One Martini backbone bead per residue (centre of mass of N, CA, C, O) as a GRO file, in nm:
protein
  236
    1UNK     BB    1   8.350   3.546  12.637
    2UNK     BB    2   8.353   3.229  12.540
    3UNK     BB    3   8.069   3.007  12.493
    4UNK     BB    4   8.073   2.681  12.490
    5UNK     BB    5   7.973   2.409  12.372
    6UNK     BB    6   7.873   2.078  12.386
    7UNK     BB    7   8.033   1.762  12.365
    8UNK     BB    8   7.907   1.456  12.224
    9UNK     BB    9   7.993   1.125  12.272
   10UNK     BB   10   7.831   0.882  12.053
   11UNK     BB   11   7.719   0.561  12.086
   12UNK     BB   12   7.542   0.342  11.835
   13UNK     BB   13   7.677   0.085  11.809
   14UNK     BB   14   7.743  -0.208  11.594
   15UNK     BB   15   7.457  -0.168  11.376
   16UNK     BB   16   7.209  -0.223  11.515
   17UNK     BB   17   6.947  -0.003  11.548
   18UNK     BB   18   6.846  -0.138  11.835
   19UNK     BB   19   7.146  -0.079  11.992
   20UNK     BB   20   7.059   0.193  12.084
   21UNK     BB   21   7.035   0.408  12.325
   22UNK     BB   22   6.829   0.613  12.501
   23UNK     BB   23   7.033   0.832  12.564
   24UNK     BB   24   7.120   0.882  12.275
   25UNK     BB   25   6.848   0.955  12.161
   26UNK     BB   26   6.781   1.198  12.345
   27UNK     BB   27   7.029   1.368  12.256
   28UNK     BB   28   6.984   1.376  11.946
   29UNK     BB   29   6.713   1.558  11.976
   30UNK     BB   30   6.897   1.831  12.092
   31UNK     BB   31   7.106   1.894  11.906
   32UNK     BB   32   7.255   2.126  11.671
   33UNK     BB   33   7.492   1.920  11.587
   34UNK     BB   34   7.635   1.671  11.353
   35UNK     BB   35   7.901   1.435  11.360
   36UNK     BB   36   8.030   1.240  11.081
   37UNK     BB   37   8.230   0.978  11.058
   38UNK     BB   38   8.456   0.898  10.777
   39UNK     BB   39   8.588   0.747  10.532
   40UNK     BB   40   8.745   0.844  10.238
   41UNK     BB   41   8.629   0.570  10.091
   42UNK     BB   42   8.347   0.670  10.184
   43UNK     BB   43   8.018   0.802  10.130
   44UNK     BB   44   7.921   0.680  10.404
   45UNK     BB   45   7.772   0.672  10.735
   46UNK     BB   46   7.677   0.438  10.952
   47UNK     BB   47   7.620   0.600  11.206
   48UNK     BB   48   7.424   0.797  11.065
   49UNK     BB   49   7.209   0.586  10.981
   50UNK     BB   50   7.136   0.505  11.274
   51UNK     BB   51   7.068   0.809  11.377
   52UNK     BB   52   6.859   0.944  11.184
   53UNK     BB   53   6.570   0.879  11.324
   54UNK     BB   54   6.677   1.076  11.590
   55UNK     BB   55   6.674   1.340  11.450
   56UNK     BB   56   6.625   1.650  11.400
   57UNK     BB   57   6.464   1.841  11.196
   58UNK     BB   58   6.726   2.001  11.020
   59UNK     BB   59   6.978   1.911  11.121
   60UNK     BB   60   7.307   1.952  11.124
   61UNK     BB   61   7.538   1.773  10.906
   62UNK     BB   62   7.886   1.683  10.956
   63UNK     BB   63   8.146   1.573  10.776
   64UNK     BB   64   8.425   1.361  10.874
   65UNK     BB   65   8.736   1.298  10.748
   66UNK     BB   66   8.915   0.978  10.757
   67UNK     BB   67   9.196   0.821  10.705
   68UNK     BB   68   9.320   0.497  10.594
   69UNK     BB   69   9.600   0.516  10.797
   70UNK     BB   70   9.954   0.503  10.939
   71UNK     BB   71  10.018   0.793  10.881
   72UNK     BB   72  10.092   1.029  11.110
   73UNK     BB   73  10.082   1.291  10.943
   74UNK     BB   74   9.805   1.250  10.814
   75UNK     BB   75   9.646   1.209  11.076
   76UNK     BB   76   9.717   1.474  11.220
   77UNK     BB   77   9.588   1.659  11.008
   78UNK     BB   78   9.298   1.545  11.032
   79UNK     BB   79   9.256   1.600  11.333
   80UNK     BB   80   9.302   1.904  11.320
   81UNK     BB   81   9.089   1.981  11.110
   82UNK     BB   82   8.844   1.855  11.269
   83UNK     BB   83   8.884   2.009  11.533
   84UNK     BB   84   8.837   2.289  11.409
   85UNK     BB   85   8.545   2.236  11.325
   86UNK     BB   86   8.431   2.171  11.603
   87UNK     BB   87   8.529   2.431  11.749
   88UNK     BB   88   8.364   2.629  11.569
   89UNK     BB   89   8.085   2.529  11.673
   90UNK     BB   90   8.130   2.562  11.981
   91UNK     BB   91   8.190   2.877  11.964
   92UNK     BB   92   7.870   2.923  11.897
   93UNK     BB   93   7.714   2.747  12.128
   94UNK     BB   94   7.695   2.463  12.023
   95UNK     BB   95   7.563   2.156  12.025
   96UNK     BB   96   7.738   1.833  11.992
   97UNK     BB   97   7.758   1.535  11.788
   98UNK     BB   98   7.964   1.245  11.799
   99UNK     BB   99   7.973   0.975  11.595
  100UNK     BB  100   7.995   0.619  11.691
  101UNK     BB  101   8.078   0.316  11.681
  102UNK     BB  102   7.996   0.177  11.946
  103UNK     BB  103   8.247   0.305  12.146
  104UNK     BB  104   8.414   0.608  12.204
  105UNK     BB  105   8.652   0.451  12.406
  106UNK     BB  106   8.682   0.204  12.177
  107UNK     BB  107   8.849   0.215  11.911
  108UNK     BB  108   8.822   0.539  11.845
  109UNK     BB  109   8.818   0.844  11.689
  110UNK     BB  110   8.734   1.015  11.934
  111UNK     BB  111   8.995   1.002  12.097
  112UNK     BB  112   9.166   1.173  11.902
  113UNK     BB  113   8.986   1.421  11.896
  114UNK     BB  114   8.989   1.483  12.200
  115UNK     BB  115   9.296   1.530  12.225
  116UNK     BB  116   9.307   1.761  12.018
  117UNK     BB  117   9.102   1.953  12.154
  118UNK     BB  118   9.248   1.982  12.429
  119UNK     BB  119   9.489   2.136  12.287
  120UNK     BB  120   9.298   2.382  12.204
  121UNK     BB  121   9.039   2.341  12.430
  122UNK     BB  122   9.021   2.316  12.769
  123UNK     BB  123   8.711   2.451  12.815
  124UNK     BB  124   8.558   2.226  12.713
  125UNK     BB  125   8.272   2.027  12.705
  126UNK     BB  126   8.247   1.671  12.782
  127UNK     BB  127   8.030   1.400  12.680
  128UNK     BB  128   7.977   1.048  12.733
  129UNK     BB  129   7.803   0.796  12.542
  130UNK     BB  130   7.773   0.485  12.563
  131UNK     BB  131   7.830   0.178  12.376
  132UNK     BB  132   7.775  -0.098  12.219
  133UNK     BB  133   7.974  -0.349  12.137
  134UNK     BB  134   8.071  -0.586  11.916
  135UNK     BB  135   8.147  -0.809  12.132
  136UNK     BB  136   7.879  -0.806  12.282
  137UNK     BB  137   7.701  -0.879  12.040
  138UNK     BB  138   7.854  -1.144  11.962
  139UNK     BB  139   7.806  -1.295  12.227
  140UNK     BB  140   7.498  -1.281  12.220
  141UNK     BB  141   7.455  -1.418  11.941
  142UNK     BB  142   7.637  -1.691  12.047
  143UNK     BB  143   7.627  -1.755  12.357
  144UNK     BB  144   7.894  -1.623  12.483
  145UNK     BB  145   8.096  -1.630  12.740
  146UNK     BB  146   8.335  -1.408  12.844
  147UNK     BB  147   8.305  -1.397  13.176
  148UNK     BB  148   8.383  -1.547  13.506
  149UNK     BB  149   8.445  -1.482  13.804
  150UNK     BB  150   8.807  -1.499  13.799
  151UNK     BB  151   8.825  -1.416  13.517
  152UNK     BB  152   8.986  -1.305  13.230
  153UNK     BB  153   8.967  -1.016  13.002
  154UNK     BB  154   9.072  -0.959  12.667
  155UNK     BB  155   9.142  -0.672  12.465
  156UNK     BB  156   9.244  -0.707  12.128
  157UNK     BB  157   9.461  -0.625  11.872
  158UNK     BB  158   9.519  -0.742  11.546
  159UNK     BB  159   9.778  -0.549  11.503
  160UNK     BB  160   9.942  -0.709  11.664
  161UNK     BB  161  10.184  -0.896  11.729
  162UNK     BB  162  10.261  -1.221  11.771
  163UNK     BB  163  10.397  -1.185  12.045
  164UNK     BB  164  10.171  -1.023  12.176
  165UNK     BB  165   9.945  -1.220  12.138
  166UNK     BB  166  10.076  -1.454  12.288
  167UNK     BB  167  10.104  -1.318  12.562
  168UNK     BB  168   9.802  -1.252  12.612
  169UNK     BB  169   9.663  -1.532  12.535
  170UNK     BB  170   9.822  -1.693  12.758
  171UNK     BB  171   9.691  -1.527  13.012
  172UNK     BB  172   9.404  -1.543  12.921
  173UNK     BB  173   9.083  -1.679  12.952
  174UNK     BB  174   8.971  -1.440  12.774
  175UNK     BB  175   8.899  -1.314  12.429
  176UNK     BB  176   8.922  -1.022  12.216
  177UNK     BB  177   8.950  -0.977  11.862
  178UNK     BB  178   9.017  -0.700  11.703
  179UNK     BB  179   9.086  -0.623  11.391
  180UNK     BB  180   9.093  -0.906  11.220
  181UNK     BB  181   9.136  -0.811  10.921
  182UNK     BB  182   9.446  -0.731  10.925
  183UNK     BB  183   9.577  -1.038  11.058
  184UNK     BB  184   9.467  -1.336  11.031
  185UNK     BB  185   9.706  -1.535  10.992
  186UNK     BB  186   9.843  -1.464  11.262
  187UNK     BB  187   9.608  -1.539  11.448
  188UNK     BB  188   9.597  -1.834  11.361
  189UNK     BB  189   9.882  -1.914  11.449
  190UNK     BB  190   9.854  -1.845  11.748
  191UNK     BB  191   9.602  -2.024  11.815
  192UNK     BB  192   9.725  -2.289  11.726
  193UNK     BB  193   9.968  -2.291  11.922
  194UNK     BB  194   9.748  -2.267  12.178
  195UNK     BB  195   9.482  -2.447  12.110
  196UNK     BB  196   9.232  -2.221  11.996
  197UNK     BB  197   9.121  -2.239  11.699
  198UNK     BB  198   8.874  -2.445  11.707
  199UNK     BB  199   8.704  -2.261  11.937
  200UNK     BB  200   8.693  -2.026  11.781
  201UNK     BB  201   8.507  -1.718  11.698
  202UNK     BB  202   8.392  -1.595  11.394
  203UNK     BB  203   8.285  -1.249  11.328
  204UNK     BB  204   8.089  -1.102  11.058
  205UNK     BB  205   7.877  -0.853  10.992
  206UNK     BB  206   7.702  -0.782  11.227
  207UNK     BB  207   7.381  -0.681  11.119
  208UNK     BB  208   7.456  -0.745  10.820
  209UNK     BB  209   7.526  -0.795  10.520
  210UNK     BB  210   7.700  -1.104  10.537
  211UNK     BB  211   7.668  -1.251  10.777
  212UNK     BB  212   7.905  -1.440  10.995
  213UNK     BB  213   7.958  -1.764  11.158
  214UNK     BB  214   8.271  -1.922  11.280
  215UNK     BB  215   8.396  -2.224  11.384
  216UNK     BB  216   8.692  -2.180  11.349
  217UNK     BB  217   8.984  -2.084  11.138
  218UNK     BB  218   9.024  -2.260  10.869
  219UNK     BB  219   8.762  -2.108  10.699
  220UNK     BB  220   8.895  -1.835  10.712
  221UNK     BB  221   8.972  -1.566  10.557
  222UNK     BB  222   9.252  -1.367  10.517
  223UNK     BB  223   9.036  -1.128  10.402
  224UNK     BB  224   8.824  -0.982  10.573
  225UNK     BB  225   8.620  -0.789  10.692
  226UNK     BB  226   8.630  -0.509  10.881
  227UNK     BB  227   8.377  -0.652  11.044
  228UNK     BB  228   8.589  -0.823  11.253
  229UNK     BB  229   8.601  -1.103  11.489
  230UNK     BB  230   8.732  -1.271  11.791
  231UNK     BB  231   8.648  -1.547  12.002
  232UNK     BB  232   8.806  -1.643  12.317
  233UNK     BB  233   8.810  -1.965  12.512
  234UNK     BB  234   8.884  -2.155  12.747
  235UNK     BB  235   8.711  -2.460  12.681
  236UNK     BB  236   8.512  -2.326  12.446
   0.00000   0.00000   0.00000
């Protein structure tokens, strides 16, 4: 009977190397193999560069390529291929870390991989080590309270339609719009219609070269960096 190794989904934080948790660091020092997810458009994995100082000398690092596309057939093939690679290592009894920016269970490739793996090997053991999200880091950097008392906080995808954005942002006291790079003009239109555009805070490339924080969306480019989000709160 095959005794599978444990897969650890590890969030390394939003990009600042100092925002990786102690629990993540301690686990990274012990695993047998590390999986670093990266876009097929990029040569390097940012999550891997953050984790690198904490890895055991000589530990094997395997890159997993994920295409940046919404073509479901292409994505399904990539998830299955990468799940097979991960399963192969776990079948050897090796413990493995899957690195992800932010948190493994919040808009992360890890969620898709986990679902695919569960369809292949229901007996594998998975442990998730949460990471600090980009919006938590952005709120801390700008001293913006996300929510308090009885207020509601919505975490919204910028990929959502204008109608969906309007519905959610009309109901929430405070909101975080992630993936803001995808459809910034639509986000601006919705927030302007709701009277929230001037007080919204746009944060891009936090902790990286080119970091920028802009209050109000009028001067935000239509096609910002991939690492962009918007903080919104009624009352400014």
